[in-house]
C-alpha positions in Angstrom: 0.0 0.0 0.0 1.3 3.5 -0.9 1.6 5.4 2.3 3.8 8.3 1.4 0.9 10.7 1.5 -0.5 9.5 4.8 -0.6 11.8 7.9 2.4 11.3 10.2 0.3 9.7 13.0 -1.4 7.3 10.5 1.9 6.3 9.1 3.2 5.5 12.6 0.3 3.2 13.3 0.7 1.5 9.8 4.4 0.9 10.5 3.6 -0.6 13.9 0.9 -2.8 12.4 3.2 -4.0 9.7 5.8 -5.0 12.2 3.2 -6.9 14.2 2.0 -8.5 11.0 5.5 -9.8 10.2 5.8 -11.1 13.7 2.5 -13.0 13.2 0.9 -11.1 16.1 -2.2 -10.5 14.0 -4.5 -9.2 16.8 -2.1 -6.3 17.5 -1.6 -5.7 13.8 -5.3 -5.3 13.4 -5.6 -3.1 16.4 -3.1 -0.6 14.9 -4.6 -0.8 11.4 -7.9 0.1 13.0 -6.3 3.1 14.8 -4.9 4.3 11.5 -8.2 3.8 9.8 -10.1 5.7 12.5 -7.9 8.8 12.1 -8.4 8.7 8.3 -12.2 8.2 8.7 -12.5 11.2 10.9 -10.4 13.3 8.4 -11.9 12.1 5.1 -15.0 10.1 5.8 -15.7 6.3 5.4 -15.7 6.2 1.6 -12.2 7.8 1.0 -9.9 5.5 -1.0 -7.2 5.7 1.7 -9.7 4.4 4.3 -10.8 1.7 2.0 -7.3 0.4 1.3 -6.8 -0.2 5.0 -9.7 -2.7 4.8 -7.5 -4.9 2.6 -4.7 -4.8 5.1 -7.0 -5.7 7.9 -8.5 -8.5 5.8 -5.0 -9.9 5.2 -4.3 -10.0 8.9 -7.6 -11.8 9.6 -6.9 -14.3 6.7 -3.5 -15.1 8.0 -5.0 -15.5 11.5 -7.3 -18.1 9.9 -10.4 -15.9 10.5 -11.6 -16.0 6.9 -15.1 -14.8 7.7 -13.8 -11.6 9.2 -11.4 -11.2 6.2 -14.4 -11.5 3.9 -16.3 -8.9 5.9 -13.6 -6.3 5.5 -13.1 -7.0 1.8 -16.9 -6.7 1.2 -16.7 -3.3 2.9 -14.1 -2.3 0.3 -16.4 -3.5 -2.5 -19.3 -1.4 -1.2 -17.1 1.7 -0.8 -15.6 1.4 -4.2 -19.1 1.2 -5.6 -20.1 4.4 -3.8 -16.9 6.0 -5.1 -17.9 4.8 -8.6 -14.5 3.0 -8.8 -15.9 -0.4 -9.2 -14.4 -1.0 -12.6 -10.8 0.1 -11.6 -7.8 -2.0 -10.7 -8.2 -1.5 -7.0 -11.6 -3.2 -7.1 -10.1 -6.0 -9.2 -7.5 -6.6 -6.5 -10.2 -6.8 -3.8 -12.1 -9.3 -5.9 -8.9 -11.4 -6.4 -8.4 -11.4 -2.6 -12.0 -12.5 -2.1 -11.5 -15.3 -4.6 -8.4 -16.6 -2.9 -10.1 -16.7 0.5 -13.1 -18.6 -0.9 -10.7 -20.9 -2.7 -8.9 -21.6 0.5 -12.2 -22.3 2.2 -12.9 -25.0 -0.5 -15.6 -23.0 -2.3 -14.1 -22.8 -5.8 -17.4 -21.9 -7.4 -17.6 -18.7 -5.3 -13.9 -18.1 -5.8 -14.3 -18.5 -9.6 -17.0 -15.9 -9.5 -14.6 -13.4 -8.1 -11.7 -14.5 -10.2 -13.8 -13.9 -13.3 -14.8 -10.4 -12.1 -11.1 -9.7 -11.6 -10.2 -10.8 -15.1 -13.0 -8.7 -16.6 -11.9 -5.5 -14.8 -8.2 -6.0 -15.5 -8.8 -6.7 -19.2 -10.8 -3.4 -19.3 -8.0 -1.5 -17.5 -5.0 -3.0 -19.2 -6.1 -4.9 -22.3 -6.2 -8.6 -22.8 -2.4 -9.1 -23.2 -1.1 -7.5 -20.0 1.0 -9.1 -17.3 -1.7 -8.2 -14.7 -3.8 -11.0 -16.1 -1.2 -13.8 -16.0 -1.5 -14.6 -12.3 -5.3 -14.6 -12.6 -5.3 -17.0 -15.5 -2.9 -19.3 -13.7 -4.9 -19.2 -10.5 -8.1 -20.2 -12.3 -6.2 -22.8 -14.3 -4.8 -24.4 -11.2 -8.3 -24.5 -9.6 -9.8 -26.2 -12.6 -6.8 -28.7 -12.8 -7.1 -29.7 -9.2 -10.8 -30.5 -9.7 -10.3 -32.5 -12.9 -11.7 -29.9 -15.3 -8.7 -30.2 -17.6 -10.0 -28.6 -20.8 -11.0 -25.5 -18.8 -7.7 -25.4 -17.1 -5.8 -25.7 -20.4 -7.7 -22.8 -21.8 -6.5 -20.5 -19.0 -2.9 -21.8 -19.1 -2.8 -21.2 -22.9 -4.1 -17.6 -22.3 -1.4 -17.1 -19.8 1.2 -18.4 -22.2 -0.1 -16.1 -25.0 0.3 -13.1 -22.7 3.7 -14.0 -21.6 5.0 -14.5 -25.2 3.6 -11.1 -26.1 5.6 -9.5 -23.2 8.7 -11.6 -22.8 9.3 -13.3 -26.2 9.8 -16.9 -26.9 12.7 -17.7 -24.6 12.2 -16.8 -21.0 12.0 -18.8 -17.8 8.3 -17.8 -17.3 7.5 -19.2 -20.8 9.2 -22.5 -19.8 7.1 -22.7 -16.7 4.0 -22.0 -18.8 4.8 -25.0 -21.0 5.4 -27.1 -18.0 1.9 -26.2 -16.7 0.4 -27.2 -20.0 2.4 -30.5 -19.9 0.8 -31.3 -16.5 -2.6 -31.0 -18.0 -1.8 -33.3 -20.9 -0.3 -35.8 -18.4 -3.5 -35.8 -16.4 -5.4 -36.5 -19.6 -3.0 -39.3 -20.4 -2.0 -37.6 -23.6 1.6 -38.6 -23.3 3.0 -37.5 -26.7 1.5 -34.0 -26.1 2.9 -34.0 -22.6 6.4 -34.8 -23.8 6.2 -32.2 -26.5 5.4 -29.5 -24.0 8.1 -30.6 -21.6 10.6 -30.5 -24.5 9.6 -27.0 -25.4 10.3 -26.0 -21.8 13.5 -28.0 -21.9 14.9 -26.0 -24.9 14.2 -22.8 -23.1 15.9 -23.9 -19.9 18.9 -25.1 -21.9 19.2 -21.6 -23.5 18.9 -19.6 -20.3 20.2 -21.8 -17.4 23.9 -22.0 -18.2 25.5 -24.2 -15.5 22.4 -23.9 -13.2 20.8 -27.0 -14.5 18.4 -28.1 -11.7 15.5 -27.0 -13.9 16.8 -29.1 -16.7 17.2 -32.0 -14.4 13.6 -31.6 -13.2 12.3 -31.7 -16.8 14.3 -34.8 -17.6 12.9 -36.4 -14.4 9.3 -35.4 -15.4 9.7 -36.9 -18.8 11.0 -40.0 -17.3 7.9 -40.2 -15.1 5.7 -39.9 -18.2 7.5 -42.7 -19.9 7.1 -44.9 -16.8 3.3 -44.2 -16.8 3.2 -44.9 -20.5 4.9 -48.3 -20.0 8.1 -47.3 -21.8 10.7 -48.2 -19.2 13.8 -48.1 -21.5 13.0 -44.5 -22.4 12.3 -43.6 -18.8 15.7 -44.9 -17.7 17.4 -42.9 -20.4 15.8 -39.7 -19.1 16.4 -40.5 -15.4 20.1 -40.8 -16.3 20.0 -37.5 -18.0 18.3 -36.0 -14.9 21.1 -37.3 -12.7 23.8 -35.8 -14.9 22.0 -32.4 -14.9 21.7 -32.5 -11.1 25.4 -33.3 -10.8 26.3 -30.2 -12.8 24.1 -28.1 -10.5 24.9 -29.7 -7.1 28.0 -31.7 -7.6 28.5 -35.5 -7.1 27.6 -35.6 -3.4 
């Protein structure tokens, strides 16, 4: 949160709250966030954007303290305030929706989480365009949720959207692109599409080879994963070949011990 324009007393309480937060003393963190928010409320009113942003800080403390219902309560306050401020289609609102999605996801309510993730995507696309880095994390989060629940085609769609955005920003050879190919490979592996799985892993492998230098642990991981695919596929000779390659790559990274 940008606090450079905060009154001195408010800044003091925010700094104290942050220290308590880092020390995992969430009750004390919340107490100081509320003191800061009370001063701002008296100065600007309840619907001021500075007041609203502290709701998210309080929500984070409650969430980390495993009080998800209280976290949701404060995030919903932010939603209502942004609507009053007519800022409900701006990025700050999208970030609140993303936080709500994560909390419902953690509670095991993916349907509700998906509702908020979708709202996040819609606003961020409007604010930044469809090919902006702001959307990558949202697509990946949705994709993971679908993958964990066995909705592989839906998951693949979002991983591919993430890959398209990353390529437009970072080009063809970047570690983030390699990780995107690995995510897609995991989908194909779950679908038992082994040739497609290996194809995606090999795309990732070529990138890691070009960017890793002597740091080859990522290359070793890819070789190991390809070996696992061949084992599942019943091709043990090919699996052994890739396991040996993985060992050699790990030796380069970590030594023989």
